[in-house]
Structure formats: structure tokens, C-alpha cells
Steps between C-alpha positions, in 0.01 A plus 500: 500500500786620288551628149488156335146448631382828348670418169339158494152641557551776241613249237206266560256794495635613164506160334212338692699187435743332741717334237561816301555703819754244623682511166522879519642485850731213406377283785310171515123493517501332845727775630264763360201329659683491834576875480132579436388280791754666731380844392135409558587354839682820600204714394241253633300539179448311174644690207446255214242242403669213318337233288629259241403738221556851629627730771295794623557778751271510799359831614775511763755419230379790285516728802855392585639501144574878471696490825698196389582662166611820674742297712639322195525818293661704778749229590605453137532877456709520815734224381539662157567833665763356732670315214507824302650684796764233548591505130488884487211510253300728730528692824660819618804622688545825687843655559600819680822691440659820617616761245858390429381154393181624331701725270784262429482122532125443529381591145726253319405207723129580477516512120678163490247345740201628300649366178543154653170495691254729317197362687631601843379836626780707654417776748764754600522721808777758495576738782736593780637228725242530780209482255653201324549315828139569596386337175686182592382499862132541412516244219436737210840406355635145479852634546695822475827615350629729770754557773507366854233670713578639843240264645530165322284292735306242301692571178773312317766683300705343220780742414587527131746788472622823660406839355780747564436860606686748278550872459408678177615851416459746212782467246620854574507445878846482670419149627449376144874469442521222759409134450420446868454709814460426868194603695717740700606667173145622439413627849553859381272451199127560478399147399167388353406202715209251489223597738515373856198271455673295229684173560806639320527792740451275801788284376722805459416650839559167672839452334620854566379518859792291619743712297388831650459643149241773449386569144351841424188452289381743236182317399343168598283356219337162546582378148850421375396619153426844646843512663664416167297766319595765757867408469482513120343846525803621695354511851800318644618146584252236605485146635340222295504122464722338237204317348356832383799586281355305210167684500591865566627765260875508555590749229577772756601299806781269610484222757756462777555216742430593862733341752604506864255342548374327186125466556306226324134417520416129476228417247316171488172314517263544793236239577272423790625210710151355541403518132572236238525640150292358218655361181493828304643706785771240558606506135510880486690521829757251372539698178579813699742308719683356199517833318598719795703271725860612540464762230521846656446804276815588308665825607648707220624856533395636162 
């Protein structure tokens, strides 16, 4: 038995007429008769009583009809659903992103996607790098906009741009007169640094370890926005990512390039190697790739 047998029986049961049922199915009457005989042979029962004047359901036919109609209905619903998914008329996509992307590039792309595909449900997960990676690993997120994890087993990373690590200082601070400083130039300062459990801090510590540079920390917030607010309040210089310059209040702070070494954090798309993305997730991922690829955040001093 296959779907065409169930459709044939359903059509005959509705019309109680082989010719009209065959016309509906766009097949010949002999073909329809053959399908019914094959179905009855598979079930080892008689489903229909046929005469020259009429067609009637047997008791076994009446018993089997609801099951046959369920098969037809469910299969047609499944095909419609899959066509809608493929044409982006229904479905959902789940994306995870860490803060620098959530605050900057993500909103514009999401708005554009929702305008183009209003029937697709978009679910967002924002959080620190480790939480974002967990969302991808356990399948809660189709993909993530994040950095390279320390343990990338089972994950694929498509790099889009580098996010540079900068220094920000209050406008009345002695460092504010410079356009760039080296890491060694701030070893005597009390610097506001990202907390040690953040990916940004891990990148900094890794890069400076080989340089034998020790930075004295004043405070260690987890959020870059908090660092910027503390700097603006006059606490002292702090380290942030360039991507945050567009979303923080810069009226009382200046940004300086940090060099020797220049430290950049790669940002890209994380996916699970063993997971194939659906149509909606593929389209959204490609939109992010097109918008973000090769376009690092612009650094401006003012």
C-alpha cells in the first residue's frame, strides 16, 4: 500500500462512483479499479461492493475509511507544510548572539528579515560566549553569531570580521591627548578590564601572556557597557571592543587604539557540523554573512 491507494479509496468512498472518482484523481477508470483491488488484496478484505448501478461501502470499508482519510489528510498537510517551509511562508529560525553583535549588527538584519518573511518566527538567544555556544551545541539555536570557542569540536566557524580591542579614557585624563597607546604604556594605570570569565578578557590575557605585560585592574565588570559607563563617570581608562563605540555614550570619553600588540577578536557564524539548516535558517544566516562579511566596526576617535 502507498498513498495513491488511500487516495483512490477515499475518492471512491466520497463519490460512490468510479468514473467521477477517476476524473477527480485524473486517472483512468481501469487504473482506479486496479488500485482498489490492490488495496483490498493488501488488507485481505473487501472494501467496496460494485454493481452496474451503484457502489457501496462494505462494513469493513466503513471501518477502514476514517483511517484512510487520516492518511490522505495528514500527507497532504505535510506536503503543504513542507512547501510552505521551503518557500518561507511558515516555519521558525533560532539564532544566538553574544553582546557585541546583539547590540550592533543583529537588530538591522532581523528587521530586514522580518519585513521580507513576516510569516517566519524568529527566536533570539543573547548571552555571553559560553552560553551562546551551548545553545548551538544542544540544538536550541540553529546558528550563532559569536567568536571562536576554546573547544570547537563538532562546530564550524565562518569568520566574518575582526573586532578590535580599544582603550577608552575620560576626556580630561592625560591619556586622552593621544590617538594610540601601547599596552606597556598603561601598565601604571588602574584599568577597568572585562571580567576574567568573558571571551574578551581571555583573548587579552592570551595575547599579553607572551609579551610579559601585566595590567593593573581597577574593576572587572562583565559587560562592556558597564566599563564604558564607569569610564564616562571618571573612574579611569577602560578596555572595550570597537563594535561598542556606536552604542555607548561618548560625550565624556575618547577612544584610543591599543597596540603592541594589536588584539582583535574574530567574529563569525557558528554552526554544528552534524546539523543541516532549514530554509529559513539558511536565508537568515546568509543575510548575516552578506551584511557583516569583511566589514569590521569603524574606529573613530571622537
